[in-house]
C-alpha positions in Angstrom: -0.1 0.0 -0.3 1.4 2.6 -1.0 0.4 6.6 1.0 -0.1 10.0 -0.1 3.4 10.5 -0.5 4.5 7.8 -2.6 6.0 6.0 0.9 5.0 2.1 1.7 2.5 2.2 4.5 3.0 -0.5 6.5 -0.7 -2.5 8.0 -0.6 -3.9 11.3 1.1 -7.2 11.8 0.3 -10.5 10.6 -0.6 -12.8 13.4 3.0 -14.9 13.0 4.1 -11.5 13.0 3.2 -10.6 17.0 4.2 -14.6 17.6 7.4 -13.8 16.6 8.1 -10.8 18.5 6.4 -12.5 21.5 8.8 -15.3 21.6 11.7 -13.0 21.1 10.7 -10.4 24.2 10.5 -13.9 25.9 13.3 -15.0 24.9 15.5 -12.6 25.5 14.1 -12.1 29.1 11.9 -8.4 28.4 8.8 -9.6 29.7 7.7 -6.4 29.4 7.1 -5.9 25.7 6.2 -9.6 25.7 2.8 -8.8 28.0 2.4 -5.3 25.9 1.4 -8.0 23.7 -0.9 -10.1 25.0 -4.3 -10.4 24.6 -6.6 -7.5 27.3 -8.8 -10.6 28.6 -5.1 -12.0 29.2 -4.0 -8.8 31.3 -6.5 -8.7 33.1 -6.3 -11.8 34.5 -3.0 -12.5 34.4 -0.4 -9.7 36.6 2.7 -8.3 35.1 4.9 -11.1 37.8 2.2 -14.0 37.6 3.2 -13.5 32.8 6.8 -13.2 34.1 6.8 -16.1 36.9 4.9 -18.9 33.4 7.1 -16.9 30.9 10.5 -17.4 32.9 10.3 -21.5 31.9 10.2 -20.3 28.6 13.0 -18.3 28.4 14.8 -20.9 30.2 14.4 -23.5 27.3 15.5 -21.3 24.9 19.3 -20.7 27.5 19.3 -24.3 27.1 18.6 -24.6 23.2 19.7 -21.3 22.4 16.7 -18.9 21.8 16.9 -18.8 17.6 14.0 -20.3 16.8 12.0 -21.6 13.3 8.3 -21.7 12.5 7.5 -25.7 13.5 3.7 -26.1 12.4 0.6 -23.9 11.9 -3.4 -24.3 12.2 -5.9 -24.4 14.6 -7.3 -26.1 17.6 -10.9 -27.3 18.0 -12.3 -26.1 21.4 -15.4 -26.8 23.5 -18.2 -26.2 21.2 -17.7 -24.1 18.4 -14.5 -22.7 19.8 -11.5 -22.5 17.5 -8.5 -21.6 17.8 -5.4 -20.5 15.2 -2.1 -21.4 17.2 1.6 -21.5 15.2 4.0 -23.5 17.3 8.2 -22.8 16.5 10.2 -25.5 17.3 14.1 -24.3 18.7 16.6 -24.4 15.9 19.2 -26.2 18.0 17.2 -28.6 18.2 16.2 -29.6 14.9 18.8 -32.2 14.4 17.5 -34.4 16.2 14.2 -37.5 14.3 11.7 -35.2 16.7 12.1 -32.2 19.0 12.2 -32.3 21.9 9.9 -29.2 22.8 7.7 -27.0 21.3 6.8 -23.6 21.6 3.1 -22.9 21.7 1.3 -19.1 20.6 -2.0 -19.5 20.1 -4.8 -16.1 19.7 -8.8 -15.9 19.3 -9.3 -16.0 16.6 -8.0 -15.5 12.8 -8.4 -11.7 13.4 -6.7 -11.6 16.5 -3.0 -9.8 16.6 -3.0 -10.3 20.3 -1.6 -12.9 22.2 -4.3 -15.3 23.6 -2.4 -18.7 25.7 1.9 -19.5 25.2 3.3 -22.4 26.5 6.7 -24.8 26.3 4.6 -27.9 24.9 7.3 -31.8 25.4 7.1 -33.7 22.6 6.8 -37.0 22.7 10.0 -38.3 21.5 10.2 -41.5 18.9 10.0 -44.9 20.2 13.8 -46.1 19.1 13.8 -49.0 16.8 15.6 -52.1 18.0 18.3 -53.0 16.2 18.2 -56.1 13.8 19.6 -59.3 15.5 22.1 -61.3 13.0 
């Protein structure tokens, strides 16, 4: 889109951009910036101190795996009734050489139009069972 001066005008950030900004803020322990990206209903129910405590495990995982991450998958989650949530799941780049990543960083939005984070979490991923060695 071009503005009246012919300069490009940026639109609002996409959910993917917001999810990425949110995770980058948490991983660098910038909890104030991350808290500002939460949905209003979350900030009304969760204090900054509670948020920081909840986000700390994600930040610590970033220190363990290194903070670089990439998109793993995205889609819709069906909840109770007609509740459908858009989610973006990321994995740490350092974890991509494994058969399956150990954890995913999950960011969920209320719906397809929302640009504020409704839920986030560090989800363990079930590892595939080892393949038994062939007997000779």
